[in-house]
C-alpha positions, 0 to 999 in steps of 0.5 A, a space after each residue: 477476504 473478498 477477491 475479485 478477479 478482473 480479466 481484460 474482456 470484462 466478463 468477470 470484472 463484476 464477480 465478487 465471491 469469497 474464495 478459498 486458497 486454491 481459487 485464490 492461486 487460480 486467480 493469480 495464475 489467470 490474471 495477475 490482478 487481485 482486489 482484496 477488502 480494505 482493513 480500514 473503515 473506508 470501503 476502498 479495495 486493495 488492488 494488486 497488479 503484477 506482471 510476474 508470478 507469485 506464491 502462497 505459504 501459511 506460517 502459523 496463523 498468517 497467510 503470506 502471498 508473494 508477487 513478483 515482477 513489476 508489482 503495483 499496489 493501489 488503494 484509493 488515491 495511494 499507489 505503490 510500485 516495486 519489484 516484489 510485494 508480500 501481502 500478509 493476512 490472518 488465516 482465519 479472518 482474511 484480514 490484511 496485516 501488512 503489505 511490504 514492497 521492495 524495489 530499486 527503489 520502491 515508489 509511492 504516490 498519493 494523489 491530491 486534489 491539486 499538484 501541491 497536495 500530491 505526495 511522492 516517496 521512494 525507498 528500498 522497502 515500503 511497508 503499508 499497514 493500518 494502526 489505531 489512531 493516536 489517542 487525542 487526535 481528530 482521526 478516529 478508528 484506524 489510520 493508513 501508515 506507510 513506512 519508507 525504509 532504507 534511503 528514504 525520500 519523501 516530497 509533499 509540495 515544496 517540502 522534501 526529506 532524505 532520511 534513513 527511514 520515514 513514517 507517514 500517516 495517510 489520513 492526517 499527513 503526519 510525517 516523522 523520521 526516527 533516524 538521521 534525516 535532512 531536507 527542506 520544510 517549506 509552506 505550501 504556496 497559496 493560490 489567489 
């Protein structure tokens, strides 16, 4: 995992290096901002900002880093906000397995080129991870998945859903709910 420590003065903002676990802890204490290489084939970084402390533990082959107090996770145009965030990584490769954000509620935004394309959502827990694209889909390789769990709300354009759980594929815009759900599906407004 590549980690960048960004300090407000900027003198370390361009420093990128492979850090060991003790150095990672030091970065957490120094600034509360981390950037980890994304696990998709895009070159976007995963950026973590927090106002509070954190902890790191290893369980089997998984390193778990927990961040507390006003956490913001950002990758490209996706931003997730919450009270706590838990990053799970493979110990040997440093690859990100998943990010779990909890809040009252946890909130999600994916900025679009126009207001109608912007997606907003919230739920008690938001889980962000990558999975292989579905066979036969136009998307190849890995896709970014966002799961809204517990009192899930989702809005894209004029479409709004309130469900127990919602699964959204960021790259394709596909949205599914495996449980009880209500809402309104509305076509996008065409502009002249």
